[in-house]
Every structure is written in structure tokens, then in C-alpha cells.
A tleap script that builds the chain and sets N, CA, C and O, in Angstrom:
source leaprc.protein.ff14SB
mol = sequence {
  NMET THR GLY TYR HIE PRO ARG ASN ARG PRO
  TYR ALA LEU ARG ALA GLU ASN PHE ALA ALA
  ILE ARG ALA ASN LEU ASP CYS LEU GLU TRP
  HIE CYS CYS SER LEU GLU SER PHE LEU THR
  GLN ALA GLN SER GLN VAL PHE ASP ARG TYR
  ASN LEU SER ASN ILE PHE GLU TYR MET SER
  PRO ALA ALA TYR GLN ALA VAL LEU GLY GLN
  ILE CYS ASP ARG SER CYS SER GLY THR ARG
  LEU VAL TYR TRP ASN LEU PHE ALA HIE ARG
  GLN HIE PRO SER ALA LEU ALA GLU ARG LEU
  ARG SER CYS SER GLU LEU GLN THR GLN LEU
  ASN GLU GLN ASP GLN GLY PHE PHE TYR GLN
  THR ILE VAL VAL GLU GLU VAL CSER
}
set mol.1.N position { 6.739 -6.052 -26.242 }
set mol.1.CA position { 6.283 -5.475 -27.483 }
set mol.1.C position { 6.046 -6.556 -28.533 }
set mol.1.O position { 5.324 -6.326 -29.503 }
set mol.2.N position { 6.641 -7.721 -28.351 }
set mol.2.CA position { 6.475 -8.781 -29.333 }
set mol.2.C position { 5.380 -9.763 -28.941 }
set mol.2.O position { 4.977 -10.599 -29.749 }
set mol.3.N position { 4.898 -9.668 -27.706 }
set mol.3.CA position { 3.902 -10.620 -27.223 }
set mol.3.C position { 4.535 -11.884 -26.686 }
set mol.3.O position { 3.830 -12.806 -26.274 }
set mol.4.N position { 5.843 -11.939 -26.684 }
set mol.4.CA position { 6.572 -13.106 -26.201 }
set mol.4.C position { 7.458 -12.671 -25.047 }
set mol.4.O position { 8.194 -11.690 -25.162 }
set mol.5.N position { 7.393 -13.389 -23.944 }
set mol.5.CA position { 8.159 -13.041 -22.749 }
set mol.5.C position { 9.112 -14.184 -22.400 }
set mol.5.O position { 8.748 -15.058 -21.613 }
set mol.6.N position { 10.314 -14.201 -22.959 }
set mol.6.CA position { 11.218 -15.321 -22.669 }
set mol.6.C position { 11.722 -15.320 -21.227 }
set mol.6.O position { 11.974 -16.385 -20.665 }
set mol.7.N position { 11.871 -14.148 -20.623 }
set mol.7.CA position { 12.316 -14.014 -19.231 }
set mol.7.C position { 11.445 -12.954 -18.572 }
set mol.7.O position { 10.721 -12.217 -19.242 }
set mol.8.N position { 11.529 -12.891 -17.257 }
set mol.8.CA position { 10.825 -11.842 -16.504 }
set mol.8.C position { 9.355 -11.748 -16.888 }
set mol.8.O position { 8.848 -10.663 -17.173 }
set mol.9.N position { 8.693 -12.861 -16.893 }
set mol.9.CA position { 7.275 -12.874 -17.252 }
set mol.9.C position { 6.442 -12.200 -16.175 }
set mol.9.O position { 6.771 -12.273 -14.991 }
set mol.10.N position { 5.365 -11.544 -16.586 }
set mol.10.CA position { 4.439 -11.001 -15.590 }
set mol.10.C position { 3.906 -12.131 -14.715 }
set mol.10.O position { 3.826 -13.277 -15.158 }
set mol.11.N position { 3.548 -11.817 -13.501 }
set mol.11.CA position { 3.077 -12.794 -12.515 }
set mol.11.C position { 2.024 -13.732 -13.110 }
set mol.11.O position { 2.110 -14.949 -12.947 }
set mol.12.N position { 1.049 -13.174 -13.788 }
set mol.12.CA position { -0.057 -13.980 -14.307 }
set mol.12.C position { 0.364 -14.922 -15.433 }
set mol.12.O position { -0.375 -15.854 -15.752 }
set mol.13.N position { 1.514 -14.708 -16.034 }
set mol.13.CA position { 1.968 -15.560 -17.138 }
set mol.13.C position { 3.022 -16.574 -16.712 }
set mol.13.O position { 3.572 -17.281 -17.556 }
set mol.14.N position { 3.308 -16.655 -15.430 }
set mol.14.CA position { 4.282 -17.629 -14.931 }
set mol.14.C position { 3.548 -18.945 -14.651 }
set mol.14.O position { 2.545 -18.965 -13.936 }
set mol.15.N position { 4.056 -20.038 -15.220 }
set mol.15.CA position { 3.402 -21.348 -15.114 }
set mol.15.C position { 3.131 -21.741 -13.663 }
set mol.15.O position { 2.096 -22.340 -13.374 }
set mol.16.N position { 4.039 -21.416 -12.754 }
set mol.16.CA position { 3.867 -21.814 -11.346 }
set mol.16.C position { 2.690 -21.098 -10.673 }
set mol.16.O position { 2.290 -21.485 -9.575 }
set mol.17.N position { 2.135 -20.074 -11.304 }
set mol.17.CA position { 1.024 -19.334 -10.708 }
set mol.17.C position { -0.336 -19.686 -11.309 }
set mol.17.O position { -1.363 -19.245 -10.794 }
set mol.18.N position { -0.363 -20.467 -12.380 }
set mol.18.CA position { -1.623 -20.783 -13.062 }
set mol.18.C position { -2.656 -21.394 -12.123 }
set mol.18.O position { -3.806 -20.957 -12.100 }
set mol.19.N position { -2.256 -22.398 -11.350 }
set mol.19.CA position { -3.214 -23.102 -10.481 }
set mol.19.C position { -3.821 -22.152 -9.445 }
set mol.19.O position { -5.030 -22.174 -9.214 }
set mol.20.N position { -2.989 -21.324 -8.826 }
set mol.20.CA position { -3.493 -20.385 -7.809 }
set mol.20.C position { -4.430 -19.361 -8.435 }
set mol.20.O position { -5.451 -19.013 -7.841 }
set mol.21.N position { -4.103 -18.887 -9.598 }
set mol.21.CA position { -4.961 -17.918 -10.276 }
set mol.21.C position { -6.287 -18.569 -10.649 }
set mol.21.O position { -7.354 -18.013 -10.391 }
set mol.22.N position { -6.213 -19.745 -11.254 }
set mol.22.CA position { -7.428 -20.452 -11.658 }
set mol.22.C position { -8.325 -20.744 -10.445 }
set mol.22.O position { -9.547 -20.622 -10.533 }
set mol.23.N position { -7.720 -21.127 -9.324 }
set mol.23.CA position { -8.491 -21.463 -8.120 }
set mol.23.C position { -9.203 -20.249 -7.528 }
set mol.23.O position { -10.157 -20.405 -6.767 }
set mol.24.N position { -8.750 -19.044 -7.869 }
set mol.24.CA position { -9.329 -17.834 -7.290 }
set mol.24.C position { -10.082 -16.966 -8.285 }
set mol.24.O position { -10.421 -15.824 -7.976 }
set mol.25.N position { -10.348 -17.489 -9.472 }
set mol.25.CA position { -11.062 -16.703 -10.479 }
set mol.25.C position { -12.431 -16.235 -10.002 }
set mol.25.O position { -12.904 -15.170 -10.397 }
set mol.26.N position { -13.069 -17.043 -9.144 }
set mol.26.CA position { -14.402 -16.657 -8.652 }
set mol.26.C position { -14.344 -15.467 -7.698 }
set mol.26.O position { -15.386 -14.923 -7.332 }
set mol.27.N position { -13.150 -15.056 -7.291 }
set mol.27.CA position { -12.998 -13.889 -6.409 }
set mol.27.C position { -12.938 -12.580 -7.191 }
set mol.27.O position { -13.061 -11.503 -6.609 }
set mol.28.N position { -12.752 -12.670 -8.501 }
set mol.28.CA position { -12.657 -11.467 -9.320 }
set mol.28.C position { -14.026 -10.850 -9.563 }
set mol.28.O position { -15.021 -11.558 -9.727 }
set mol.29.N position { -14.062 -9.559 -9.583 }
set mol.29.CA position { -15.272 -8.817 -9.951 }
set mol.29.C position { -14.915 -7.889 -11.093 }
set mol.29.O position { -13.867 -7.244 -11.063 }
set mol.30.N position { -15.758 -7.813 -12.082 }
set mol.30.CA position { -15.551 -6.910 -13.211 }
set mol.30.C position { -16.530 -5.752 -13.110 }
set mol.30.O position { -17.726 -5.963 -12.905 }
set mol.31.N position { -16.042 -4.558 -13.250 }
set mol.31.CA position { -16.876 -3.359 -13.234 }
set mol.31.C position { -16.511 -2.528 -14.461 }
set mol.31.O position { -15.394 -2.020 -14.564 }
set mol.32.N position { -17.430 -2.396 -15.360 }
set mol.32.CA position { -17.190 -1.624 -16.584 }
set mol.32.C position { -17.636 -0.188 -16.359 }
set mol.32.O position { -18.735 0.206 -16.749 }
set mol.33.N position { -16.766 0.586 -15.725 }
set mol.33.CA position { -17.068 1.982 -15.435 }
set mol.33.C position { -15.761 2.690 -15.109 }
set mol.33.O position { -14.717 2.053 -14.969 }
set mol.34.N position { -15.825 3.978 -14.993 }
set mol.34.CA position { -14.633 4.741 -14.618 }
set mol.34.C position { -14.297 4.488 -13.146 }
set mol.34.O position { -15.149 4.050 -12.372 }
set mol.35.N position { -13.067 4.763 -12.778 }
set mol.35.CA position { -12.662 4.631 -11.380 }
set mol.35.C position { -13.507 5.535 -10.494 }
set mol.35.O position { -13.914 5.140 -9.402 }
set mol.36.N position { -13.768 6.750 -10.968 }
set mol.36.CA position { -14.573 7.691 -10.194 }
set mol.36.C position { -15.967 7.130 -9.913 }
set mol.36.O position { -16.468 7.228 -8.793 }
set mol.37.N position { -16.582 6.548 -10.922 }
set mol.37.CA position { -17.912 5.949 -10.751 }
set mol.37.C position { -17.861 4.786 -9.778 }
set mol.37.O position { -18.715 4.658 -8.901 }
set mol.38.N position { -16.856 3.941 -9.936 }
set mol.38.CA position { -16.741 2.789 -9.046 }
set mol.38.C position { -16.563 3.225 -7.600 }
set mol.38.O position { -17.214 2.680 -6.708 }
set mol.39.N position { -15.692 4.197 -7.352 }
set mol.39.CA position { -15.462 4.654 -5.985 }
set mol.39.C position { -16.721 5.274 -5.383 }
set mol.39.O position { -16.963 5.150 -4.182 }
set mol.40.N position { -17.518 5.939 -6.210 }
set mol.40.CA position { -18.786 6.511 -5.742 }
set mol.40.C position { -19.763 5.396 -5.382 }
set mol.40.O position { -20.454 5.479 -4.366 }
set mol.41.N position { -19.823 4.358 -6.208 }
set mol.41.CA position { -20.729 3.220 -5.964 }
set mol.41.C position { -20.282 2.390 -4.764 }
set mol.41.O position { -21.114 1.782 -4.090 }
set mol.42.N position { -18.996 2.356 -4.494 }
set mol.42.CA position { -18.432 1.493 -3.452 }
set mol.42.C position { -18.335 2.214 -2.116 }
set mol.42.O position { -17.337 2.081 -1.407 }
set mol.43.N position { -19.346 2.961 -1.777 }
set mol.43.CA position { -19.333 3.794 -0.567 }
set mol.43.C position { -18.959 3.035 0.702 }
set mol.43.O position { -18.298 3.592 1.579 }
set mol.44.N position { -19.370 1.776 0.814 }
set mol.44.CA position { -19.123 1.030 2.054 }
set mol.44.C position { -17.830 0.223 2.007 }
set mol.44.O position { -17.458 -0.386 3.010 }
set mol.45.N position { -17.141 0.202 0.876 }
set mol.45.CA position { -15.925 -0.593 0.759 }
set mol.45.C position { -14.679 0.240 1.030 }
set mol.45.O position { -14.623 1.429 0.717 }
set mol.46.N position { -13.684 -0.414 1.620 }
set mol.46.CA position { -12.393 0.219 1.888 }
set mol.46.C position { -11.332 -0.607 1.180 }
set mol.46.O position { -11.355 -1.836 1.242 }
set mol.47.N position { -10.406 0.059 0.509 }
set mol.47.CA position { -9.368 -0.612 -0.263 }
set mol.47.C position { -8.005 -0.295 0.326 }
set mol.47.O position { -7.808 0.764 0.922 }
set mol.48.N position { -7.057 -1.225 0.157 }
set mol.48.CA position { -5.744 -1.006 0.760 }
set mol.48.C position { -4.592 -0.989 -0.235 }
set mol.48.O position { -3.430 -0.928 0.167 }
set mol.49.N position { -4.896 -1.042 -1.526 }
set mol.49.CA position { -3.842 -0.892 -2.539 }
set mol.49.C position { -4.456 -0.573 -3.884 }
set mol.49.O position { -5.564 -1.003 -4.207 }
set mol.50.N position { -3.705 0.194 -4.661 }
set mol.50.CA position { -4.164 0.605 -5.996 }
set mol.50.C position { -2.984 0.554 -6.963 }
set mol.50.O position { -1.930 1.131 -6.695 }
set mol.51.N position { -3.162 -0.128 -8.074 }
set mol.51.CA position { -2.223 -0.068 -9.194 }
set mol.51.C position { -2.973 0.684 -10.282 }
set mol.51.O position { -3.858 0.124 -10.928 }
set mol.52.N position { -2.629 1.929 -10.485 }
set mol.52.CA position { -3.424 2.833 -11.316 }
set mol.52.C position { -2.856 3.050 -12.714 }
set mol.52.O position { -3.363 3.880 -13.468 }
set mol.53.N position { -1.807 2.308 -13.060 }
set mol.53.CA position { -1.192 2.446 -14.372 }
set mol.53.C position { -0.921 3.925 -14.634 }
set mol.53.O position { -0.317 4.593 -13.795 }
set mol.54.N position { -1.351 4.442 -15.768 }
set mol.54.CA position { -1.126 5.867 -16.050 }
set mol.54.C position { -2.454 6.588 -16.311 }
set mol.54.O position { -2.534 7.445 -17.191 }
set mol.55.N position { -3.502 6.235 -15.538 }
set mol.55.CA position { -4.831 6.817 -15.783 }
set mol.55.C position { -4.863 8.325 -15.599 }
set mol.55.O position { -5.715 8.995 -16.182 }
set mol.56.N position { -3.960 8.870 -14.806 }
set mol.56.CA position { -3.996 10.307 -14.540 }
set mol.56.C position { -3.499 11.138 -15.716 }
set mol.56.O position { -3.682 12.355 -15.740 }
set mol.57.N position { -2.875 10.491 -16.682 }
set mol.57.CA position { -2.418 11.183 -17.893 }
set mol.57.C position { -3.568 11.881 -18.609 }
set mol.57.O position { -3.389 12.935 -19.218 }
set mol.58.N position { -4.723 11.289 -18.528 }
set mol.58.CA position { -5.858 11.726 -19.346 }
set mol.58.C position { -6.848 12.579 -18.572 }
set mol.58.O position { -7.960 12.826 -19.040 }
set mol.59.N position { -6.449 13.031 -17.389 }
set mol.59.CA position { -7.329 13.847 -16.548 }
set mol.59.C position { -6.749 15.246 -16.391 }
set mol.59.O position { -5.534 15.444 -16.418 }
set mol.60.N position { -7.636 16.191 -16.230 }
set mol.60.CA position { -7.186 17.545 -15.896 }
set mol.60.C position { -6.613 17.522 -14.479 }
set mol.60.O position { -6.917 16.602 -13.719 }
set mol.61.N position { -5.798 18.497 -14.105 }
set mol.61.CA position { -5.296 18.547 -12.733 }
set mol.61.C position { -6.432 18.542 -11.687 }
set mol.61.O position { -6.296 17.927 -10.630 }
set mol.62.N position { -7.534 19.218 -11.980 }
set mol.62.CA position { -8.665 19.246 -11.035 }
set mol.62.C position { -9.298 17.866 -10.895 }
set mol.62.O position { -9.626 17.444 -9.787 }
set mol.63.N position { -9.471 17.161 -12.010 }
set mol.63.CA position { -10.049 15.807 -11.968 }
set mol.63.C position { -9.095 14.856 -11.246 }
set mol.63.O position { -9.528 14.011 -10.462 }
set mol.64.N position { -7.809 14.996 -11.509 }
set mol.64.CA position { -6.789 14.187 -10.841 }
set mol.64.C position { -6.886 14.363 -9.327 }
set mol.64.O position { -6.899 13.380 -8.586 }
set mol.65.N position { -6.956 15.616 -8.866 }
set mol.65.CA position { -7.063 15.883 -7.437 }
set mol.65.C position { -8.353 15.314 -6.860 }
set mol.65.O position { -8.348 14.774 -5.754 }
set mol.66.N position { -9.448 15.426 -7.585 }
set mol.66.CA position { -10.736 14.896 -7.112 }
set mol.66.C position { -10.690 13.376 -6.971 }
set mol.66.O position { -11.189 12.833 -5.985 }
set mol.67.N position { -10.101 12.688 -7.941 }
set mol.67.CA position { -10.006 11.229 -7.869 }
set mol.67.C position { -9.100 10.813 -6.717 }
set mol.67.O position { -9.414 9.863 -6.000 }
set mol.68.N position { -7.982 11.509 -6.529 }
set mol.68.CA position { -7.119 11.191 -5.388 }
set mol.68.C position { -7.878 11.369 -4.072 }
set mol.68.O position { -7.716 10.575 -3.145 }
set mol.69.N position { -8.694 12.396 -3.996 }
set mol.69.CA position { -9.519 12.599 -2.791 }
set mol.69.C position { -10.483 11.441 -2.586 }
set mol.69.O position { -10.653 10.966 -1.464 }
set mol.70.N position { -11.119 10.981 -3.668 }
set mol.70.CA position { -12.020 9.822 -3.568 }
set mol.70.C position { -11.262 8.580 -3.115 }
set mol.70.O position { -11.759 7.813 -2.289 }
set mol.71.N position { -10.068 8.380 -3.652 }
set mol.71.CA position { -9.257 7.226 -3.257 }
set mol.71.C position { -8.950 7.298 -1.762 }
set mol.71.O position { -9.052 6.292 -1.061 }
set mol.72.N position { -8.577 8.472 -1.273 }
set mol.72.CA position { -8.311 8.641 0.159 }
set mol.72.C position { -9.558 8.326 0.989 }
set mol.72.O position { -9.463 7.704 2.047 }
set mol.73.N position { -10.721 8.757 0.505 }
set mol.73.CA position { -11.975 8.501 1.214 }
set mol.73.C position { -12.289 7.011 1.325 }
set mol.73.O position { -12.898 6.581 2.304 }
set mol.74.N position { -11.885 6.226 0.343 }
set mol.74.CA position { -12.202 4.797 0.276 }
set mol.74.C position { -11.047 3.924 0.750 }
set mol.74.O position { -11.060 2.712 0.531 }
set mol.75.N position { -10.046 4.524 1.398 }
set mol.75.CA position { -8.834 3.795 1.764 }
set mol.75.C position { -8.549 3.871 3.248 }
set mol.75.O position { -8.910 4.833 3.926 }
set mol.76.N position { -7.892 2.832 3.734 }
set mol.76.CA position { -7.448 2.844 5.128 }
set mol.76.C position { -6.044 3.450 5.195 }
set mol.76.O position { -5.359 3.566 4.179 }
set mol.77.N position { -5.631 3.829 6.385 }
set mol.77.CA position { -4.299 4.389 6.586 }
set mol.77.C position { -3.260 3.356 6.166 }
set mol.77.O position { -3.372 2.177 6.504 }
set mol.78.N position { -2.253 3.805 5.432 }
set mol.78.CA position { -1.207 2.897 4.971 }
set mol.78.C position { -1.437 2.348 3.576 }
set mol.78.O position { -0.588 1.640 3.035 }
set mol.79.N position { -2.588 2.674 2.989 }
set mol.79.CA position { -2.878 2.215 1.632 }
set mol.79.C position { -1.856 2.790 0.671 }
set mol.79.O position { -1.523 3.973 0.738 }
set mol.80.N position { -1.358 1.945 -0.226 }
set mol.80.CA position { -0.378 2.390 -1.224 }
set mol.80.C position { -1.037 2.570 -2.583 }
set mol.80.O position { -1.881 1.780 -3.004 }
set mol.81.N position { -0.622 3.635 -3.253 }
set mol.81.CA position { -1.026 3.934 -4.632 }
set mol.81.C position { 0.235 3.890 -5.483 }
set mol.81.O position { 1.266 4.450 -5.111 }
set mol.82.N position { 0.146 3.231 -6.608 }
set mol.82.CA position { 1.255 3.200 -7.558 }
set mol.82.C position { 0.706 3.615 -8.908 }
set mol.82.O position { -0.308 3.090 -9.368 }
set mol.83.N position { 1.383 4.562 -9.538 }
set mol.83.CA position { 0.993 4.963 -10.883 }
set mol.83.C position { 2.204 5.518 -11.620 }
set mol.83.O position { 3.210 5.882 -11.011 }
set mol.84.N position { 2.087 5.573 -12.920 }
set mol.84.CA position { 3.192 6.001 -13.763 }
set mol.84.C position { 2.876 7.325 -14.433 }
set mol.84.O position { 1.722 7.618 -14.744 }
set mol.85.N position { 3.913 8.122 -14.653 }
set mol.85.CA position { 3.817 9.346 -15.447 }
set mol.85.C position { 4.411 9.059 -16.817 }
set mol.85.O position { 5.531 8.562 -16.932 }
set mol.86.N position { 3.655 9.375 -17.839 }
set mol.86.CA position { 4.138 9.212 -19.203 }
set mol.86.C position { 4.517 10.586 -19.751 }
set mol.86.O position { 5.697 10.875 -19.945 }
set mol.87.N position { 3.525 11.426 -19.999 }
set mol.87.CA position { 3.764 12.787 -20.499 }
set mol.87.C position { 3.408 13.835 -19.454 }
set mol.87.O position { 4.115 14.832 -19.307 }
set mol.88.N position { 2.316 13.615 -18.727 }
set mol.88.CA position { 1.849 14.576 -17.724 }
set mol.88.C position { 2.487 14.247 -16.376 }
set mol.88.O position { 2.358 13.129 -15.876 }
set mol.89.N position { 3.166 15.215 -15.800 }
set mol.89.CA position { 3.773 14.999 -14.486 }
set mol.89.C position { 2.681 15.048 -13.418 }
set mol.89.O position { 1.966 16.041 -13.289 }
set mol.90.N position { 2.566 13.973 -12.668 }
set mol.90.CA position { 1.590 13.911 -11.584 }
set mol.90.C position { 2.289 13.466 -10.309 }
set mol.90.O position { 3.030 12.483 -10.302 }
set mol.91.N position { 2.050 14.185 -9.258 }
set mol.91.CA position { 2.485 13.885 -7.899 }
set mol.91.C position { 1.427 14.575 -7.048 }
set mol.91.O position { 1.044 15.705 -7.351 }
set mol.92.N position { 0.948 13.929 -5.998 }
set mol.92.CA position { -0.215 14.491 -5.300 }
set mol.92.C position { -0.049 15.995 -5.041 }
set mol.92.O position { 1.030 16.460 -4.672 }
set mol.93.N position { -1.138 16.740 -5.243 }
set mol.93.CA position { -1.093 18.198 -5.051 }
set mol.93.C position { -0.979 18.563 -3.573 }
set mol.93.O position { -1.323 17.767 -2.699 }
set mol.94.N position { -0.503 19.751 -3.308 }
set mol.94.CA position { -0.310 20.204 -1.922 }
set mol.94.C position { -1.619 20.211 -1.141 }
set mol.94.O position { -1.608 20.079 0.082 }
set mol.95.N position { -2.749 20.364 -1.833 }
set mol.95.CA position { -4.044 20.350 -1.145 }
set mol.95.C position { -4.323 18.998 -0.474 }
set mol.95.O position { -5.159 18.914 0.425 }
set mol.96.N position { -3.626 17.943 -0.908 }
set mol.96.CA position { -3.814 16.612 -0.320 }
set mol.96.C position { -2.615 16.175 0.524 }
set mol.96.O position { -2.486 14.999 0.864 }
set mol.97.N position { -1.744 17.119 0.856 }
set mol.97.CA position { -0.516 16.795 1.591 }
set mol.97.C position { -0.782 16.150 2.952 }
set mol.97.O position { 0.031 15.354 3.422 }
set mol.98.N position { -1.896 16.477 3.584 }
set mol.98.CA position { -2.209 15.875 4.884 }
set mol.98.C position { -2.830 14.493 4.745 }
set mol.98.O position { -2.920 13.749 5.722 }
set mol.99.N position { -3.256 14.148 3.537 }
set mol.99.CA position { -3.912 12.851 3.312 }
set mol.99.C position { -3.023 11.850 2.585 }
set mol.99.O position { -3.234 10.643 2.696 }
set mol.100.N position { -2.035 12.336 1.844 }
set mol.100.CA position { -1.138 11.481 1.067 }
set mol.100.C position { 0.303 11.890 1.306 }
set mol.100.O position { 0.611 13.073 1.448 }
set mol.101.N position { 1.170 10.911 1.348 }
set mol.101.CA position { 2.598 11.210 1.445 }
set mol.101.C position { 3.328 10.413 0.380 }
set mol.101.O position { 2.934 9.295 0.050 }
set mol.102.N position { 4.392 10.991 -0.156 }
set mol.102.CA position { 5.219 10.313 -1.151 }
set mol.102.C position { 6.105 9.295 -0.464 }
set mol.102.O position { 6.656 9.560 0.604 }
set mol.103.N position { 6.240 8.152 -1.064 }
set mol.103.CA position { 7.173 7.124 -0.594 }
set mol.103.C position { 8.441 7.261 -1.439 }
set mol.103.O position { 8.745 6.403 -2.267 }
set mol.104.N position { 9.160 8.334 -1.219 }
set mol.104.CA position { 10.282 8.741 -2.069 }
set mol.104.C position { 11.363 7.679 -2.199 }
set mol.104.O position { 11.848 7.415 -3.299 }
set mol.105.N position { 11.740 7.069 -1.081 }
set mol.105.CA position { 12.802 6.073 -1.112 }
set mol.105.C position { 12.400 4.870 -1.967 }
set mol.105.O position { 13.167 4.426 -2.821 }
set mol.106.N position { 11.206 4.352 -1.736 }
set mol.106.CA position { 10.708 3.215 -2.510 }
set mol.106.C position { 10.522 3.607 -3.972 }
set mol.106.O position { 10.828 2.832 -4.878 }
set mol.107.N position { 10.028 4.790 -4.184 }
set mol.107.CA position { 9.819 5.301 -5.546 }
set mol.107.C position { 11.137 5.346 -6.316 }
set mol.107.O position { 11.191 4.936 -7.476 }
set mol.108.N position { 12.193 5.837 -5.686 }
set mol.108.CA position { 13.511 5.893 -6.318 }
set mol.108.C position { 14.019 4.492 -6.644 }
set mol.108.O position { 14.530 4.244 -7.736 }
set mol.109.N position { 13.875 3.593 -5.695 }
set mol.109.CA position { 14.310 2.209 -5.893 }
set mol.109.C position { 13.561 1.565 -7.060 }
set mol.109.O position { 14.174 0.908 -7.901 }
set mol.110.N position { 12.257 1.746 -7.116 }
set mol.110.CA position { 11.458 1.145 -8.183 }
set mol.110.C position { 11.748 1.784 -9.535 }
set mol.110.O position { 11.747 1.101 -10.559 }
set mol.111.N position { 11.999 3.097 -9.543 }
set mol.111.CA position { 12.356 3.766 -10.797 }
set mol.111.C position { 13.652 3.205 -11.372 }
set mol.111.O position { 13.797 3.097 -12.589 }
set mol.112.N position { 14.592 2.848 -10.501 }
set mol.112.CA position { 15.850 2.262 -10.967 }
set mol.112.C position { 15.643 0.872 -11.550 }
set mol.112.O position { 16.383 0.461 -12.444 }
set mol.113.N position { 14.636 0.137 -11.053 }
set mol.113.CA position { 14.369 -1.228 -11.514 }
set mol.113.C position { 13.380 -1.276 -12.672 }
set mol.113.O position { 13.347 -2.253 -13.420 }
set mol.114.N position { 12.578 -0.233 -12.823 }
set mol.114.CA position { 11.502 -0.233 -13.816 }
set mol.114.C position { 12.074 -0.359 -15.222 }
set mol.114.O position { 12.985 0.376 -15.603 }
set mol.115.N position { 11.533 -1.292 -15.980 }
set mol.115.CA position { 11.995 -1.499 -17.345 }
set mol.115.C position { 10.999 -0.964 -18.368 }
set mol.115.O position { 11.136 -1.220 -19.565 }
set mol.116.N position { 10.007 -0.229 -17.902 }
set mol.116.CA position { 9.052 0.411 -18.806 }
set mol.116.C position { 9.665 1.690 -19.347 }
set mol.116.O position { 9.390 2.778 -18.841 }
set mol.117.N position { 10.484 1.564 -20.361 }
set mol.117.CA position { 11.277 2.675 -20.881 }
set mol.117.C position { 10.438 3.850 -21.371 }
set mol.117.O position { 10.958 4.958 -21.505 }
set mol.118.N position { 9.168 3.637 -21.636 }
set mol.118.CA position { 8.325 4.693 -22.181 }
set mol.118.C position { 7.748 5.590 -21.107 }
set mol.118.O position { 7.203 6.646 -21.429 }
set mol.119.N position { 7.847 5.209 -19.833 }
set mol.119.CA position { 7.345 6.047 -18.752 }
set mol.119.C position { 8.453 6.948 -18.219 }
set mol.119.O position { 9.618 6.554 -18.172 }
set mol.120.N position { 8.074 8.169 -17.817 }
set mol.120.CA position { 9.046 9.079 -17.213 }
set mol.120.C position { 9.419 8.618 -15.815 }
set mol.120.O position { 10.595 8.589 -15.449 }
set mol.121.N position { 8.396 8.256 -15.033 }
set mol.121.CA position { 8.648 7.899 -13.637 }
set mol.121.C position { 7.490 7.076 -13.080 }
set mol.121.O position { 6.362 7.132 -13.569 }
set mol.122.N position { 7.805 6.325 -12.061 }
set mol.122.CA position { 6.786 5.605 -11.297 }
set mol.122.C position { 6.571 6.410 -10.017 }
set mol.122.O position { 7.529 6.903 -9.422 }
set mol.123.N position { 5.324 6.540 -9.600 }
set mol.123.CA position { 4.986 7.309 -8.401 }
set mol.123.C position { 4.392 6.352 -7.377 }
set mol.123.O position { 3.493 5.570 -7.688 }
set mol.124.N position { 4.906 6.422 -6.150 }
set mol.124.CA position { 4.394 5.607 -5.043 }
set mol.124.C position { 3.995 6.563 -3.929 }
set mol.124.O position { 4.810 7.348 -3.444 }
set mol.125.N position { 2.741 6.485 -3.534 }
set mol.125.CA position { 2.236 7.344 -2.457 }
set mol.125.C position { 1.454 6.509 -1.456 }
set mol.125.O position { 0.998 5.411 -1.774 }
set mol.126.N position { 1.303 7.029 -0.257 }
set mol.126.CA position { 0.628 6.301 0.804 }
set mol.126.C position { -0.390 7.194 1.489 }
set mol.126.O position { -0.132 8.368 1.757 }
set mol.127.N position { -1.546 6.620 1.766 }
set mol.127.CA position { -2.611 7.348 2.455 }
set mol.127.C position { -2.245 7.470 3.928 }
set mol.127.O position { -1.868 6.484 4.560 }
set mol.128.N position { -2.356 8.684 4.478 }
set mol.128.CA position { -2.018 8.940 5.890 }
set mol.128.C position { -3.092 8.430 6.826 }
set mol.128.O position { -2.966 8.565 8.043 }
savepdb mol mol.pdb
quit
């Protein structure tokens, strides 16, 4: 909250990682669009991990389910999704139970370690 991280710095702010990050900057791609638009455009690409922050907070339950379906379509088996609940409780809907499973044990472990006091819970799910 102060902009200063005396301990437990994020990966990108740790001095020992600067060289590796700088050496791989040309691998980054920037897409200024919604996740839904990107997944639609990326028809031929398959992804194996998602850090979704708390984007589902701002979606209706129907939009949330649709985006999760798109993520499943663009993902290989074993792909992990991580996202946080702030105010809106989100956990994959039963309609996607055959495509997504909760990683309950890992989720519990991470919730105990999470220092983001403003989030209700961290959600970890895996594509079947």
C-alpha cells in the first residue's frame, strides 16, 4: 500500500530476477482487449495457466460461466486457473463440473498463506 516492499517482494521486483526478465522482454505480447475478445481471437492457441486476479467480480454469473467455458476451450488438460473473490463469490458453476475441478487442498493451503487481506478467498481450479 505504500509502494515500498522491504520484504517479500513480488517476483518482478527482486533484484536477482532483473536480468532474466530483461532478457525475455521480447517474449511478451500486449493485447489491449477483454479476456473474452482475446480468447476468441486466439482460436489456434492453447494455454496452460491463468492468473485472473479478480476479473470475475465485475461480470454477471452468466458472463462468468461463458468466460470459464472459453478458457476451457483454449486450455489443455491440467491447466490451472487462479483467481480471487473480493465481494462476489465465484466458484465454477455446476454446468462446468465436467470441465473444471476445484483444487481444494491447494486452495486451502494458499488461502492460509495469502496476505491479500482485502480478498475473501483465493480460488484454484483445474481444467479436466
